C-alpha positions, 0 to 999 in steps of 0.5 A: 491435513492428511499426508498419506504416504504410499511409498509405491506411488507417493500418493499423499493427500493434504489439506492445509493453508500456506502462510508466506515466508515473511513474518506476519505483521498484524495491524489493527486497522481494516486493510487487505492482507496484501497491503501489509506488505511493504511497498515503495515507489521510486521515481528516478529522473535521468538526463535523456529524453530524445534518444529512444534506444538509450531510454529503452536500454536504461528502462529495460533494467527495471523491466528485467528486475525482480521484485519490482514493476515498471508503471510509467516511462515519461520522456520529454524532448524539450527537457531532454529528461525521462521520468520513470516510475516503478514500485516494489518491495524495499530491497528490490526497489533499492537494487533496481534503482542502483542498477538504473543509475549504473546503466544511465552512467554508462550510456549518458555523457553529461558533457554533451547534455542540454535541456530545459530542465535543471540537471546535474547528472546522468541520473539527476534525482532518485527519490524513494517514496513510501506507499504501504507498510513502510515509513518515510523515515525508513525510506530516508535510511534506505536512500542514504544507504543507496547514495553511499553505495552509488558513490562507493561502487559507481564512483558517482558523487551523491547528495541526499535531499528532502527526508534523507538530507543530513542538513536542513538546507539540503532538504531543498533539492534546489540547494543540492542542484545549485549551479547544475552540472556546470558548477560541479567542478567547483562544488566538489572541492568547496567546503559546504557545497561538496556532495554527501558521498564521494567528494573529490576533484573532478575527473573524467568519470565524474565529468561524464556522469555528473552527480546524483541526488538521492532522497526520500519524500512522501507520496505526491498527489496531483489533483484538479478540483472541477469548478462550475465556472469558467473564470480562471481569476476565480479559480486562482483566488480559491487556489490562493485561499488554500495553498500553503504559500498563500497570496501577497499582502497588498497595500490598499486594494487586495487585488490590484494594490502594491505588494507589501515588503518586509524590512529585507525587501521580501514580499509579505505573504498571507499563508493559505489554509492547507499545509503541504500544498501548491495550487493555481487556477486554470481553464481547461478547454477540453472540459470547458471549466476552470479548475483548482490544480493542486499538488499535495506534497504531504498527504500525511499533513493534508489528505486528499479528503481534507483538501477537497472539503477545504476547496469546497468551503473556499469556493462556496465563500466565492459563490462557486461549487466544486463539482468533482475531482480529477486525479492525475496519475496514481494514488495509494489505496490508503487515500481512498480508504481514509477518505471513505471512512472520513465521509462515512463518519460524517454521515454517522455511519459504520466504517466496518464495511468492505474496502470496495464499498469504502472506496466507492463512498470516497469516489462518490463523495469527492466526485472522482468520476465527474469528468470520466469513469474512475476505476480504482483498478487503474488508479490505485498503485497497489492494484497496479502492482498485483501479481498475475498470481493474485488472479484466479483466487478461490475467494473470487469464485462464486459460491457455487463455483467454490463448492464445485471446486471443493467437490472435485477429486483434487486434494485441494481445496479441502478441510483446511480451506473450508475451516478458514472460510467458515471462520470468515463467514462467522466473522462476517455474520458478527460484522453484519450484526454490528453494522445493522446495530450501528444504523438501527433507528434510535441507536444513532448515539451508539454508532461509534460503538458498533462501528468499532466492532464492525472494524474488528470483524472486518480485520478478522474476516479479511485475514481468514479470507486470505488464509482460504487461498493459501491452501493450494500454495501449501499443497504445491510446497509439499509436492515440491519437497516430495519431488526433490531429487534422491539420487545421493545420500545428500539428496535424500537428506535434503529432501527429508529435511524439506519434507519435515519443514513443509510439514511443520509449516503446514501444521503451524498454519491451521493452528493460526487459523484456529487462533484467528477464528477464535477471535470471532467469539468475542464479536459474536458474544458482544453482538448477542448481548448488545446488538440489534435484537432482531439479528441475535440469531445471526450472532448465534450462527456466527458463533457456530461457524467459528466453533466449526472453524476452530475444530476443523482446523484443529483436525488439520493440526493433529493429522499433520503433527502426526507426520513430524519426527520432532515429537516434542514440537508435535506434542506442543502444537497438539496441546495448543490445538486441544486447548483452543478446541476446549475453549471454543466449545465453551464459548459457543455453548455460552453464546448459544445460551445467550441467543436462546434467551432472546429468541 
């Protein structure tokens, strides 16, 4: 990076990569950098489904909230209930949920509420659901804190359910909501039935708002498996084969016989084969086919691709084929990635390919486009949450467009961006050799070995591509620092500190580009030594690109460090850069020598 300060005109050129302020979370799986951010879904249900003014007033809280995105508002007249779906980072979701509960409590009077759906409060339930980068246990902890805050600040008694429950019994929402709103007065003062937070005798405030259940649960996938039959009976039979609950054990005839009872008079059930699932069979007149309709309530126990294969197996046992799968609502990206990798592994193919290709394998393998086109951009929750700022990235340009944009007189993109891109290309070449090797005739037994190398290459390539687009943002960050006011001594001091912070940051980022690009050498060396000999030159070019990336990013480290006032820090950064440069030169020379022996 070059920061040339001409004090008359404050002209400065820079070439850098901007890294997010949040700590970087490294994961050794192939996943886009954006997915490393924590993402939580919240699905509050509030007790109003008929008055559009009240519904809009409550949901406007989410529309105006920072850090979250409203995905769906689904009011029901018969149930007199509205289901809201929104997503965002954990802190923003929790704050938005709190504000929604507050607004619902202000507008809804439960003393006048009637509807078909069970309910006990103005905001009846408020579950937090992990989508990406966060565990169910972490969501449960957030839910408990939210429940405590709702009770303390809003004076609404709260129960914690499912993964957030304090007792096993209260994992079941029905236990928390037993007796519904009408039983609140008794439950508030009855030992064992009192809410987890805010237990006290019924007052006018609680009579108005009722109680709220706050919980955490896994992502629920609603899916229908399409069958080449019109028989609801056959579809139901398959559903009973697989659903966790299973079917009743009968005396005599397994279909018409009398259900067997245990010593307590309870029907004895033969469990199905898929844990964490609920399913029935039905006929859809629109499609003229029967379906197995399933809710997968725990995708960690039963992923979608496992359910698909098992429904296929049970259908085939009954002379029926599954022709495809229909997804109702949204799904996490991991559902498609896991499914695509599963089917690739069954084919003995490398999983180290771009995630778009992996998702396409999943779509075709499970027939997600059987009934209508399936567009991941409209069905994957992470894509639905993308900011408008994510559009117009450099990496989305054509090769020609990228070169032309670089050639313009604007200072970014420049050498730092190009260094990151060269590193990405080096990783891409090494990954290509790994994928070619995994599919080489006669090398089938080594597919797993090369697939692992390709997976590693995709991680490095994806991270370096992420760095490509951070350059302009870094430029804007330093521009903003130079544009700060300098009217007073305090202004000048703040401005100077901001410039130094931005410069230090811009020095550290290309150093990270160097470190990431250096990882390419391990991949290219392995491919030069062990990979498909017909592609050994590609491994060599990959090493050359990696060296150029390390040296190019190193130049940015050094020139930016020259503007740092803290010379101890600057000298340490330069020393680390020089060490990486020396090691890169050595790695590239050795890999080139290996390649030359095989040409």
